[in-house]
C-alpha positions as CSV (number, residue, x, y, z in Angstrom):
1,X,-13.6,-3.0,-3.3
2,X,-12.4,-6.3,-1.5
3,X,-9.0,-7.2,-2.7
4,X,-10.1,-10.7,-3.8
5,X,-12.4,-9.2,-6.4
6,X,-9.9,-6.8,-8.0
7,X,-8.2,-9.5,-10.2
8,X,-11.6,-10.4,-11.7
9,X,-13.0,-6.9,-12.2
10,X,-9.8,-5.3,-13.3
11,X,-7.6,-8.1,-14.8
12,X,-4.8,-7.8,-17.3
13,X,-7.0,-8.3,-20.3
14,X,-5.8,-9.9,-23.5
15,X,-5.2,-7.5,-26.3
16,X,-8.5,-6.8,-28.2
17,X,-8.6,-7.7,-31.9
18,X,-7.6,-4.9,-34.2
19,X,-10.5,-3.4,-36.2
20,X,-10.6,-4.8,-39.7
21,X,-9.8,-2.2,-42.3
22,X,-9.9,-4.1,-45.5
23,X,-13.3,-3.6,-47.2
24,X,-13.5,-7.2,-48.5
25,X,-12.7,-8.6,-45.1
26,X,-15.3,-6.3,-43.4
27,X,-18.0,-7.4,-45.9
28,X,-17.1,-11.1,-45.2
29,X,-17.4,-10.5,-41.4
30,X,-20.8,-8.8,-41.9
31,X,-22.1,-11.6,-44.1
32,X,-20.8,-14.1,-41.5
33,X,-22.8,-12.3,-38.8
34,X,-25.9,-12.3,-40.8
35,X,-25.6,-16.0,-41.7
36,X,-24.8,-17.1,-38.1
37,X,-27.7,-15.3,-36.5
38,X,-30.1,-16.1,-39.3
39,X,-29.8,-19.8,-38.4
40,X,-29.5,-19.4,-34.6
41,X,-30.7,-16.8,-32.2
42,X,-31.5,-14.0,-34.6
43,X,-34.2,-16.2,-36.2
44,X,-35.3,-17.1,-32.7
45,X,-35.8,-13.4,-32.1
46,X,-38.0,-13.0,-35.2
47,X,-40.1,-16.0,-34.2
48,X,-40.4,-14.7,-30.7
49,X,-41.6,-11.4,-31.9
50,X,-44.3,-13.1,-34.0
51,X,-45.3,-15.2,-31.1
52,X,-45.8,-12.1,-28.9
53,X,-47.8,-10.4,-31.7
54,X,-50.0,-13.5,-31.9
55,X,-50.5,-13.5,-28.1
56,X,-51.5,-9.8,-28.2
57,X,-54.2,-10.6,-30.8
58,X,-55.8,-13.2,-28.6
59,X,-58.9,-12.1,-26.6
60,X,-57.4,-13.3,-23.2
61,X,-54.9,-10.9,-21.5
62,X,-51.3,-12.0,-21.6
63,X,-51.2,-13.1,-17.9
64,X,-54.0,-15.6,-18.7
65,X,-52.0,-17.2,-21.5
66,X,-49.2,-19.6,-20.9
67,X,-46.0,-20.6,-22.7
68,X,-44.1,-23.7,-21.9
69,X,-40.3,-24.0,-22.3
70,X,-39.4,-27.6,-21.9
71,X,-42.2,-29.7,-23.4
72,X,-42.7,-33.4,-24.4
73,X,-41.8,-34.0,-28.0
74,X,-43.0,-37.6,-28.4
75,X,-45.5,-40.0,-26.8
76,X,-42.9,-42.8,-26.4
77,X,-40.6,-42.2,-23.4
78,X,-37.3,-43.0,-24.9
79,X,-38.0,-41.2,-28.2
80,X,-39.0,-38.1,-26.1
81,X,-35.6,-38.4,-24.3
82,X,-33.9,-38.6,-27.7
83,X,-35.7,-35.4,-28.9
84,X,-34.7,-33.6,-25.7
85,X,-31.1,-34.5,-26.1
86,X,-31.2,-33.5,-29.7
87,X,-32.3,-30.1,-28.7
88,X,-29.5,-29.8,-26.2
89,X,-27.0,-30.9,-28.9
90,X,-28.3,-28.2,-31.2
91,X,-27.7,-25.5,-28.5
92,X,-24.2,-26.8,-27.9
93,X,-23.5,-26.8,-31.6
94,X,-24.7,-23.2,-31.9
95,X,-22.2,-22.0,-29.3
96,X,-19.5,-24.2,-30.8
97,X,-20.1,-22.6,-34.2
98,X,-19.4,-19.1,-32.8
99,X,-16.3,-20.3,-31.0
100,X,-15.0,-22.1,-34.0
101,X,-15.5,-19.1,-36.3
102,X,-13.5,-16.9,-33.9
103,X,-10.8,-19.6,-33.5
104,X,-10.5,-20.2,-37.3
105,X,-10.1,-16.4,-37.7
106,X,-7.1,-16.4,-35.4
107,X,-8.8,-15.5,-32.1
108,X,-8.0,-18.0,-29.4
109,X,-10.9,-18.9,-27.1
110,X,-8.9,-17.7,-24.1
111,X,-9.1,-14.2,-25.5
112,X,-12.9,-14.2,-25.0
113,X,-12.5,-15.8,-21.6
114,X,-13.2,-19.5,-22.4
115,X,-10.5,-21.2,-20.5
116,X,-9.8,-22.9,-17.1
117,X,-7.1,-20.6,-15.8
118,X,-9.3,-19.1,-13.0
119,X,-11.8,-21.8,-11.9
120,X,-12.2,-20.5,-8.4
121,X,-12.7,-16.9,-9.2
122,X,-14.9,-17.7,-12.2
123,X,-17.1,-19.9,-10.1
124,X,-17.4,-17.3,-7.3
125,X,-18.2,-14.6,-9.8
126,X,-20.8,-16.8,-11.5
127,X,-22.5,-17.5,-8.1
128,X,-22.6,-13.8,-7.3
129,X,-24.1,-13.0,-10.7
130,X,-26.7,-15.7,-10.2
131,X,-27.9,-14.0,-7.0
132,X,-27.7,-10.5,-8.5
133,X,-29.8,-11.4,-11.5
134,X,-32.0,-14.2,-10.2
135,X,-33.8,-12.4,-7.3
136,X,-34.7,-9.2,-9.2
137,X,-35.6,-11.3,-12.3
138,X,-38.2,-13.3,-10.4
139,X,-39.6,-10.1,-9.0
140,X,-39.8,-8.5,-12.4
141,X,-41.6,-11.6,-13.8
142,X,-44.2,-11.5,-11.0
143,X,-44.8,-7.8,-11.4
144,X,-45.1,-8.0,-15.2
145,X,-47.5,-10.9,-15.0
146,X,-49.6,-9.0,-12.4
147,X,-49.7,-6.0,-14.8
148,X,-50.8,-8.2,-17.8
149,X,-47.4,-7.5,-19.5
150,X,-46.2,-11.1,-19.4
151,X,-47.5,-14.5,-20.2
152,X,-47.5,-17.2,-17.5
153,X,-44.2,-19.1,-18.1
154,X,-44.2,-22.8,-17.5
155,X,-40.5,-23.8,-17.3
156,X,-41.2,-27.5,-17.8
157,X,-44.2,-29.6,-18.7
158,X,-42.2,-32.8,-18.9
159,X,-43.6,-35.9,-17.2
160,X,-42.2,-37.3,-14.1
161,X,-39.7,-39.6,-15.8
162,X,-36.3,-40.9,-14.6
163,X,-34.5,-38.6,-17.0
164,X,-36.5,-35.4,-16.5
165,X,-34.2,-33.6,-14.0
166,X,-30.9,-34.5,-15.8
167,X,-32.3,-33.3,-19.1
168,X,-33.5,-30.1,-17.5
169,X,-30.0,-29.4,-16.2
170,X,-28.6,-30.3,-19.6
171,X,-31.0,-27.9,-21.3
172,X,-30.0,-25.1,-18.8
173,X,-26.4,-25.6,-19.6
174,X,-27.1,-25.7,-23.4
175,X,-29.0,-22.5,-23.2
176,X,-26.3,-20.8,-21.3
177,X,-23.5,-22.0,-23.6
178,X,-25.3,-21.0,-26.8
179,X,-26.4,-17.6,-25.6
180,X,-23.3,-16.4,-23.9
181,X,-20.8,-17.7,-26.5
182,X,-22.9,-16.3,-29.4
183,X,-24.4,-13.1,-28.1
184,X,-21.5,-12.0,-25.9
185,X,-18.2,-13.6,-26.8
186,X,-18.7,-14.0,-30.6
187,X,-21.0,-11.0,-31.4
188,X,-19.1,-8.4,-29.3
189,X,-15.8,-9.6,-30.7
190,X,-16.9,-9.3,-34.2
191,X,-18.5,-5.9,-33.6
192,X,-15.2,-4.8,-32.2
193,X,-13.4,-6.0,-35.3
194,X,-15.9,-4.0,-37.4
195,X,-15.1,-0.8,-35.4
196,X,-18.3,-0.5,-33.4
197,X,-18.0,1.4,-30.1
198,X,-18.3,-0.6,-26.9
199,X,-21.6,1.1,-26.1
200,X,-23.1,0.4,-29.5
201,X,-22.0,-3.2,-29.4
202,X,-23.4,-3.6,-25.9
203,X,-26.8,-2.3,-27.0
204,X,-26.9,-4.5,-30.0
205,X,-26.0,-7.6,-28.0
206,X,-28.5,-6.8,-25.2
207,X,-31.3,-6.0,-27.7
208,X,-30.8,-9.3,-29.5
209,X,-30.9,-11.2,-26.1
210,X,-34.2,-9.4,-25.2
211,X,-35.7,-10.1,-28.7
212,X,-35.6,-13.9,-28.5
213,X,-37.3,-13.8,-25.1
214,X,-40.3,-11.7,-26.3
215,X,-42.4,-14.9,-26.6
216,X,-42.7,-14.6,-22.8
217,X,-44.1,-11.1,-23.0
218,X,-42.8,-7.6,-22.4
219,X,-41.5,-8.5,-19.0
220,X,-39.4,-11.3,-20.4
221,X,-38.0,-9.1,-23.1
222,X,-37.2,-6.2,-20.8
223,X,-35.7,-8.5,-18.1
224,X,-33.4,-10.2,-20.6
225,X,-32.4,-6.8,-22.1
226,X,-31.3,-5.7,-18.7
227,X,-29.4,-9.0,-18.2
228,X,-27.8,-8.5,-21.5
229,X,-26.6,-5.0,-20.6
230,X,-25.1,-6.3,-17.3
231,X,-23.5,-9.5,-18.8
232,X,-22.2,-7.7,-21.9
233,X,-20.6,-4.8,-19.9
234,X,-19.0,-7.3,-17.5
235,X,-17.5,-9.2,-20.4
236,X,-16.3,-5.9,-22.0
237,X,-14.6,-5.1,-18.7
238,X,-13.1,-8.5,-17.9
239,X,-13.0,-10.6,-21.1
240,X,-14.2,-13.5,-18.9
241,X,-17.0,-15.6,-20.4
242,X,-16.9,-18.6,-18.1
243,X,-18.7,-16.7,-15.2
244,X,-21.5,-15.7,-17.5
245,X,-22.0,-19.2,-18.7
246,X,-22.0,-20.5,-15.1
247,X,-24.4,-17.8,-13.8
248,X,-26.8,-18.4,-16.7
249,X,-26.7,-22.2,-16.2
250,X,-27.5,-21.7,-12.5
251,X,-30.4,-19.4,-13.4
252,X,-32.0,-21.8,-15.8
253,X,-31.3,-24.8,-13.7
254,X,-33.1,-23.3,-10.7
255,X,-36.0,-22.2,-12.9
256,X,-36.4,-25.5,-14.7
257,X,-35.7,-28.0,-11.9
258,X,-37.3,-25.8,-9.2
259,X,-40.5,-25.6,-11.2
260,X,-40.5,-29.3,-11.9
261,X,-40.2,-30.1,-8.2
262,X,-42.4,-27.4,-6.7
263,X,-45.2,-27.2,-9.2
264,X,-48.4,-28.3,-7.5
265,X,-46.9,-27.6,-4.1
266,X,-46.5,-23.8,-4.2
267,X,-49.6,-21.7,-4.7
268,X,-48.2,-19.0,-7.0
269,X,-46.7,-21.5,-9.4
270,X,-49.3,-22.2,-12.0
């Protein structure tokens, strides 16, 4: 292993939170988890599953159906912009909710790896993760669509406005922030406090991540399940969340912006 990577892969991790023994406190944490994910990504997982079931009931195979991610919300240009920014704000608020609940419970955000103490190493690790996940992810999507296991995903159907690209980058960052803070930093910390094993917590986190991508089809669910296993294990080993947020932001930015710029110019992009 190159020496420059050892501090990131095997750092001196902050002490993990002690498991909560008091039954009342444990019930409170369990209720908190149910409420948080009922209004955020857990509910998204249920809706995603229903969307996949609806697609399976259609006469056309999955590959001939399409799902769009960033779509116009209003006919008027500036009102559409306001809707798009409101969606980004909601994602940022979801992630902030998870961070705040940990902080209010006495867990500093630095303990889950949300700090600026290692900007260079975190950026490098995020870039490596982007490559490691991005190339196989694109291949899995193409194979799943060819096998009629995935819908055709349209990363953006926004019109060619002056604000389209900045909003797509903001949406990518919002997705990354909400998902990594909630599904990795917040959820895995709370499951540790509830006494779950590292493997059980990892499986729960990855399954949740896969569930709210099922609207894309089986390929989208499986690919994000695999991504969740990788990201979750890396966090469990390092307690560094910033690289995961950066890698996820890069993945979504390339998908959203790349599609917006190349659609109509590259044959395999529908």
